[in-house]
C-alpha positions in Angstrom: 40.5 36.0 16.4 41.4 35.1 12.8 44.4 33.0 13.8 42.3 31.1 16.3 39.6 30.3 13.7 42.3 29.1 11.2 43.9 27.0 14.0 40.6 25.4 14.8 39.9 24.6 11.2 43.3 23.0 10.8 42.6 20.9 13.9 39.2 19.9 12.5 40.7 18.7 9.2 43.5 16.9 11.0 41.0 15.0 13.1 39.2 14.0 9.9 42.4 12.7 8.4 43.2 10.7 11.5 39.7 9.1 11.5 40.2 8.2 7.8 43.6 6.8 8.5 42.2 4.4 11.1 40.2 2.5 8.5 41.3 1.0 5.2 43.2 2.3 2.2 42.1 1.1 -1.3 43.9 2.1 -4.5 43.9 0.7 -8.1 47.3 -0.6 -9.3 48.8 1.7 -11.8 49.4 -1.0 -14.5 45.7 -2.0 -14.6 44.5 -0.9 -18.1 41.1 0.2 -19.3 39.1 -2.2 -21.5 41.3 -5.1 -20.4 40.7 -7.5 -17.5 43.1 -8.3 -14.7 42.0 -10.9 -12.2 43.3 -13.7 -9.8 46.2 -11.9 -8.1 49.0 -14.0 -6.3 52.0 -12.4 -4.7 55.3 -14.2 -4.1 58.9 -13.0 -3.7 58.1 -9.4 -4.6 56.3 -10.5 -7.8 52.6 -10.2 -8.5 51.1 -12.8 -10.8 47.7 -12.4 -12.4 45.5 -13.5 -15.3 44.5 -11.1 -18.0 43.0 -10.9 -21.4 45.6 -8.4 -22.5 46.5 -8.8 -26.2 49.9 -10.5 -26.3 50.5 -10.3 -30.0 49.1 -7.4 -32.0 50.1 -9.0 -35.3 48.5 -12.3 -34.6 45.4 -11.8 -32.4 44.1 -15.1 -30.9 40.4 -15.1 -29.9 38.0 -17.7 -28.8 34.7 -18.8 -30.4 33.0 -15.6 -29.1 35.8 -13.4 -30.6 37.0 -12.6 -27.1 40.7 -12.4 -26.1 42.1 -15.4 -24.3 43.3 -15.1 -20.7 47.0 -15.6 -20.1 49.3 -15.4 -17.1 51.3 -12.2 -16.5 53.8 -11.1 -13.8 55.1 -7.7 -12.6 57.9 -7.1 -10.1 57.5 -4.7 -7.2 60.6 -2.5 -6.6 62.0 -1.6 -3.2 60.1 1.7 -3.3 56.8 -0.2 -3.8 56.6 1.0 -7.5 55.8 -1.6 -10.2 58.1 -2.6 -13.0 56.9 -3.5 -16.5 54.2 -6.1 -16.9 55.4 -9.2 -18.7 53.7 -12.4 -19.9 54.7 -15.2 -17.6 56.4 -18.2 -19.1 54.8 -17.7 -22.6 56.6 -20.7 -24.0 55.2 -23.0 -21.3 51.6 -22.1 -20.8 48.9 -22.3 -23.4 47.9 -19.2 -25.3 44.3 -20.5 -25.3 43.2 -19.6 -21.8 45.5 -20.0 -18.8 44.0 -18.7 -15.6 44.9 -18.6 -11.9 48.1 -20.0 -10.6 49.1 -21.3 -7.1 52.6 -22.0 -5.8 53.6 -24.7 -3.2 57.2 -23.8 -2.5 58.1 -26.6 -0.1 57.9 -29.0 -3.0 58.6 -26.6 -5.9 55.1 -27.2 -7.3 52.7 -25.0 -9.2 49.0 -25.5 -9.8 47.2 -23.6 -12.5 44.0 -23.4 -14.6 44.3 -24.2 -18.3 42.4 -25.7 -21.2 42.8 -29.4 -21.9 43.6 -29.0 -25.6 46.2 -26.6 -26.8 44.6 -26.5 -30.3 42.8 -23.5 -31.7 40.5 -25.8 -33.8 38.8 -26.8 -30.6 37.4 -23.2 -30.3 36.1 -23.1 -33.9 34.4 -26.4 -34.0 31.5 -27.8 -32.0 33.8 -29.4 -29.4 34.2 -27.5 -26.2 37.7 -27.1 -24.8 37.1 -27.4 -21.1 39.3 -26.0 -18.3 41.1 -28.2 -15.8 43.6 -27.9 -12.9 47.1 -29.0 -13.7 50.2 -29.7 -11.6 53.9 -29.2 -12.5 57.3 -28.7 -10.8 60.0 -26.2 -11.2 62.7 -27.3 -13.7 65.6 -24.8 -13.9 64.0 -21.7 -15.6 60.7 -23.5 -16.5 58.5 -26.3 -15.4 58.1 -30.0 -15.9 55.4 -31.3 -18.2 52.0 -30.5 -16.7 49.9 -33.3 -15.2 46.1 -33.2 -15.3 44.7 -33.9 -11.9 42.3 -36.9 -11.4 39.2 -34.8 -10.6 39.3 -33.0 -14.0 37.1 -33.9 -17.0 37.9 -33.4 -20.6 34.3 -33.7 -21.8 31.8 -33.1 -18.9 32.7 -30.1 -16.7 35.3 -27.4 -15.9 37.6 -27.2 -12.9 39.8 -24.3 -12.0 41.1 -21.7 -9.6 43.3 -23.9 -7.3 44.6 -22.9 -3.9 46.5 -25.0 -1.4 46.6 -25.3 2.4 50.0 -24.3 3.9 51.0 -28.0 4.4 50.1 -28.8 0.8 47.7 -31.6 1.8 44.4 -29.8 0.9 43.4 -28.2 -2.4 40.4 -26.0 -2.9 39.1 -25.3 -6.4 36.0 -24.5 -8.4 33.9 -26.7 -10.7 30.6 -26.6 -12.6 30.0 -30.4 -12.1 26.4 -31.4 -12.3 26.3 -32.7 -8.7 26.8 -29.2 -7.3 24.4 -26.8 -5.5 24.7 -24.0 -8.1 26.3 -22.9 -11.3 29.8 -23.2 -9.9 30.7 -24.6 -6.5 33.9 -24.8 -4.4 35.3 -28.3 -3.9 38.1 -29.8 -1.8 40.6 -32.6 -2.6 43.0 -34.2 -0.1 46.5 -35.4 -1.0 47.5 -38.9 0.0 51.1 -39.5 -0.7 51.7 -38.3 -4.2 48.1 -38.5 -5.4 45.1 -36.2 -5.1 41.8 -37.6 -3.9 38.3 -37.1 -5.3 36.5 -33.8 -5.4 34.4 -33.2 -2.3 31.8 -30.5 -2.4 32.2 -27.9 0.4 28.4 -28.1 1.1 25.5 -25.7 0.9 26.7 -23.6 3.8 29.3 -22.2 1.4 27.9 -23.0 -2.0 24.7 -21.4 -3.3 22.4 -21.8 -6.3 24.5 -19.0 -7.9 28.3 -18.9 -8.4 31.2 -19.3 -6.1 34.6 -18.6 -7.6 38.3 -18.0 -6.9 39.0 -19.6 -3.5 42.1 -18.5 -1.7 43.3 -20.4 1.4 45.1 -18.2 3.9 47.9 -19.6 6.2 45.7 -18.7 9.3 43.0 -21.2 8.1 40.6 -18.8 6.5 39.1 -19.7 3.1 38.4 -16.6 1.1 36.2 -16.8 -2.1 33.9 -14.8 -4.3 30.1 -15.3 -4.5 27.1 -13.7 -6.0 24.7 -15.9 -4.1 25.4 -14.9 -0.4 24.0 -11.3 -0.5 26.4 -8.5 0.3 27.0 -5.2 -1.3 26.0 -6.3 -4.8 27.1 -8.5 -7.7 30.0 -10.7 -6.6 31.5 -10.0 -3.2 34.4 -11.5 -1.3 33.7 -13.7 1.7 35.7 -15.8 4.1 35.0 -18.8 6.3 37.1 -20.9 8.6 36.8 -24.4 10.2 36.0 -25.1 13.8 35.4 -28.4 15.6 31.8 -28.2 14.5 32.7 -27.6 10.8 33.0 -24.5 8.5 31.3 -21.3 9.8 28.8 -19.2 7.9 30.7 -17.1 5.4 31.6 -13.6 6.5 31.7 -10.6 4.1 34.9 -8.6 3.8 35.0 -4.9 4.6 32.5 -2.8 2.6 35.3 -0.6 1.3 36.6 -3.8 -0.4 33.2 -5.1 -1.4 31.1 -2.7 -3.5 27.9 -2.6 -5.6 30.1 -3.8 -8.5 31.8 -7.2 -8.8 34.7 -8.3 -6.6 36.0 -11.5 -8.1 39.2 -12.7 -6.4 41.7 -11.8 -3.8 45.2 -12.5 -2.3 45.6 -11.6 1.4 49.1 -11.0 2.9 50.3 -13.4 5.6 49.9 -10.7 8.3 46.4 -9.9 7.1 47.3 -6.2 7.0 46.3 -5.9 3.3 46.3 -7.6 0.0 45.1 -7.4 -3.6 41.7 -8.0 -5.1 40.0 -7.7 -8.5 37.0 -5.5 -9.1 35.0 -4.0 -12.0 34.0 -0.9 -10.1 35.7 1.3 -12.7 34.0 -0.5 -15.7 36.3 -3.4 -16.3 38.2 -5.9 -14.1 41.1 -4.1 -12.4 43.5 -5.0 -9.6 43.3 -3.1 -6.4 45.5 -3.0 -3.4 44.1 -2.6 0.1 45.8 -1.8 3.4 44.4 -1.7 6.9 45.7 1.4 8.6 46.4 0.7 12.3 47.0 3.2 15.0 49.8 2.9 17.5 48.8 2.2 21.1 52.0 1.8 23.0 52.4 -0.7 25.9 48.8 -0.8 27.0 47.5 -1.8 30.4 47.5 -5.3 31.8 44.0 -6.8 31.7 42.2 -6.9 35.1 39.8 -9.7 35.8 36.3 -8.8 36.8 36.0 -10.4 40.2 32.9 -8.5 41.3 34.1 -8.6 44.9 33.0 -5.7 47.2 33.5 -4.8 50.9 30.6 -3.5 52.9 30.7 -2.0 56.4 28.6 -0.1 58.8 29.8 3.5 59.7 28.7 3.0 63.3 31.7 0.7 63.8 29.8 -1.5 66.2 30.0 -5.3 66.3 26.8 -5.9 68.1 26.7 -6.7 71.8 25.4 -9.8 73.5 22.6 -11.3 71.4 22.7 -8.6 68.8 24.4 -9.0 65.5 24.7 -7.5 62.0 23.1 -9.4 59.1 23.6 -8.4 55.4 21.3 -9.3 52.5 22.9 -8.6 49.1 19.9 -8.9 46.7 21.3 -11.9 44.9 20.4 -14.5 47.6 23.7 -14.1 49.5 23.7 -13.4 53.2 26.6 -12.5 55.6 27.1 -11.6 59.2 29.3 -8.8 60.7 29.7 -5.1 60.6 32.4 -5.4 57.9 31.9 -8.1 55.2 33.1 -9.0 51.7 30.7 -10.4 49.1 31.3 -11.6 45.5 28.5 -11.1 43.0 28.2 -13.5 40.2 27.6 -11.0 37.4 27.0 -7.3 36.7 23.7 -5.7 37.7 22.0 -3.5 40.2 21.3 -5.2 43.6 19.2 -4.2 46.6 21.5 -4.3 49.6 20.3 -4.1 53.2 21.9 -4.6 56.7 19.8 -5.3 59.8 20.5 -5.4 63.5 19.1 -8.8 64.6 18.2 -10.1 68.0 19.5 -13.6 67.9 17.5 -14.6 71.1 14.2 -13.6 69.7 15.4 -14.2 66.1 13.9 -10.9 64.9 15.2 -8.0 62.9 15.1 -5.0 65.2 15.7 -2.3 62.6 17.3 -1.6 59.2 20.8 -0.1 59.5 21.4 0.3 55.7 19.2 0.2 52.7 20.5 1.1 49.2 21.0 -0.1 45.6 24.5 -1.2 44.7 25.6 -1.2 41.0 28.0 -4.0 40.0 30.0 -3.1 36.9 32.8 -4.6 34.9 36.1 -2.7 35.1 36.4 0.0 32.5 38.8 -1.5 30.0 39.1 -3.2 26.7 38.4 -6.8 27.8 40.1 -9.7 25.8 38.0 -12.8 26.1 40.2 -15.8 25.4 41.3 -18.8 27.5 44.4 -18.2 29.6 45.9 -21.4 28.1 45.4 -22.6 24.5 46.8 -25.5 22.4 49.4 -25.0 19.8 48.1 -24.9 16.2 44.4 -24.7 17.1 42.2 -21.9 15.8 41.2 -19.5 18.6 38.5 -16.8 18.8 39.7 -13.6 20.4 36.7 -11.5 21.5 36.4 -7.9 22.7 32.6 -7.9 23.0 32.6 -8.0 26.8 34.6 -4.7 27.1 33.2 -2.0 29.3 34.3 1.4 27.9 32.1 3.6 30.0 31.3 6.8 28.1 34.0 6.0 25.5 32.5 5.4 22.0 34.8 3.1 20.1 35.8 3.5 16.4 36.7 -0.2 15.9 39.0 -2.6 17.7 42.6 -3.2 16.7 44.6 -6.3 17.6 48.3 -6.8 17.8 49.2 -10.5 17.8 52.3 -12.5 18.9 53.5 -13.2 15.3 53.6 -9.5 14.5 50.4 -9.5 12.5 47.5 -7.2 13.2 43.8 -7.5 12.7 40.8 -5.3 13.0 37.4 -6.4 14.4 35.5 -6.8 17.6 35.9 -10.6 17.1 38.9 -12.2 15.3 40.4 -15.6 14.8 44.1 -16.5 15.3 46.3 -19.6 15.5 49.2 -19.6 18.0 52.0 -21.4 16.2 54.8 -21.3 18.9 54.8 -22.6 22.4 55.3 -20.5 25.5 53.8 -17.3 26.9 52.6 -14.7 24.4 51.1 -11.3 24.7 47.9 -10.4 22.8 47.0 -6.7 22.7 43.7 -5.0 21.8 43.0 -1.3 21.5 40.3 1.1 20.4 40.1 4.8 19.5 37.4 7.2 20.4 35.0 8.2 17.6 34.7 11.7 19.2 38.4 12.3 19.8 41.0 10.4 17.6 43.7 11.2 20.2 41.8 9.3 23.0 42.7 5.6 23.1 42.2 2.6 25.3 44.4 -0.5 25.1 44.7 -3.7 27.1 47.1 -6.7 26.9 46.7 -10.2 28.1 49.3 -13.0 28.5 48.3 -16.4 27.0 50.1 -19.6 27.6 50.4 -21.9 24.5 50.9 -25.6 25.2 51.1 -28.7 22.9 
C-alpha cells in the first residue's frame, strides 16, 4: 500500500512538472545587478548588447543634472554552454559617455543605428541648455565605426528621438520621439529610406500611440512590431505589446504572455528569429533587469493529415425496398434539401442538428402515405485539430493560421502549439506567419490535454506557396 501511495504521488508531481514545462520559462540573467539598470537588449552573433547606468569609472563618476548615472552601451558574450562571460563597456572610445542608449544593427550594409545625445560636452548638463537625444547612423570601420551621422528627423533644440529598429530589408526604421505633434508623451514614428537618405518621421497613428508613453520598438523579421506602452492597459505599468500590418493596416496591439508582462514595468524586448524566446527588461525585482524567456514546446511526432469537413452523409431505409409502381421514397433533410430513393447521399452546409424524415409517396395521387423514418441527425465537424488557412498562399505575404474551428470532442486543450516550415514554433490559437520559400510546405498544429499531459492531438496540413 505504501509503495502504491508513493508511486501515485510521484506521478502526480511529474504531471505537474509536465504541465509547467508546456508553458514558458522566465529567468533573470545572472549579470543583472541590483541598484543598476539594464535595458534595451539586442542579441547578435552570440553577443548580447544592452544599455545600462552601471558606473564605468569609480574614480571619475560622471552624472547628469539630476545627479544620475549616464547610460552607456555594454556587451556580454554567451559561451557554448549558454553561460555568460564578463560584461564589458562596448566601444567606450567611440560612443559618448553622456547617455548612449539602444543600438540596432543592419548587417547587409554593415550599419549601426543608436541613440545618443547631440552634444558630447558635460557643460550641457550643468547649464540651462538641454542636451537632447537623437538617432545616429554609422558604418563598421575595421574594429570601430565611421563618424556618426545625425539623421534628418532629429532635432537639437525641440525634441528627442531614440530607440531605432529596422525592417529586415533595411528600408523602414521605427523609433520613438516626444515631438509636439504626437498623440502622447512619447510616440512611435516610422521613416522610409529612399536611396541613401531617410525620409521624414511619420507618426504610427492613434491605434498604436496613446496619450501616455510608447517606447522601445523592436521590428521582428516576421513583420511583427513589438513595443512597450503604459497606455494600452495590460498587467500594469509598462507592458510589451506587438502589432503587425495587413492589407487594411496595422492591427490592434496584442499584449505578450502574462508571464512576461507583470504588474511591474516591462520596458523593452528582443525576440529570437524563431520566436521561441528572447530577452526583455523588467523592474519586477526593484530595478531594471534583463530576463530571458523561452517557450517550452512539447513533441507531437508526425501527426495526422487534416481531413476536410465535407458534412456528407448516406441515408437508407432498412426495408431495402425501392418502391413499386407509383410508389417512391422521398427524404427531407431539415435544411431545405430533398432527395428520392431508398438510399441517398446528402451534403449539409454546416454543423447542426437536423430533423430528417423519409416518406412513402404515392406519385399518382401525389400524397404521402406514411412516414418511414423520423429522427434528428447531428452533423459534426471531424474530431481533430483543424488548421484554417488557404491551401495556396503567396510568397512573402503575412498569413493568419487559425485553430479556432477545431473540434476536440471531450478533449480540453492546454494551448495550441505550431511547428512551421522554417523550423520555428509558435504558441497560440491564432498565429501569423510569412512563407518565404516557394513550393509545398507542411504546417503542423498540436494540443495537449489539461487533464492528462500525456494525451495529445496533432494535425498537419500541406500548403502550396506560389509567387
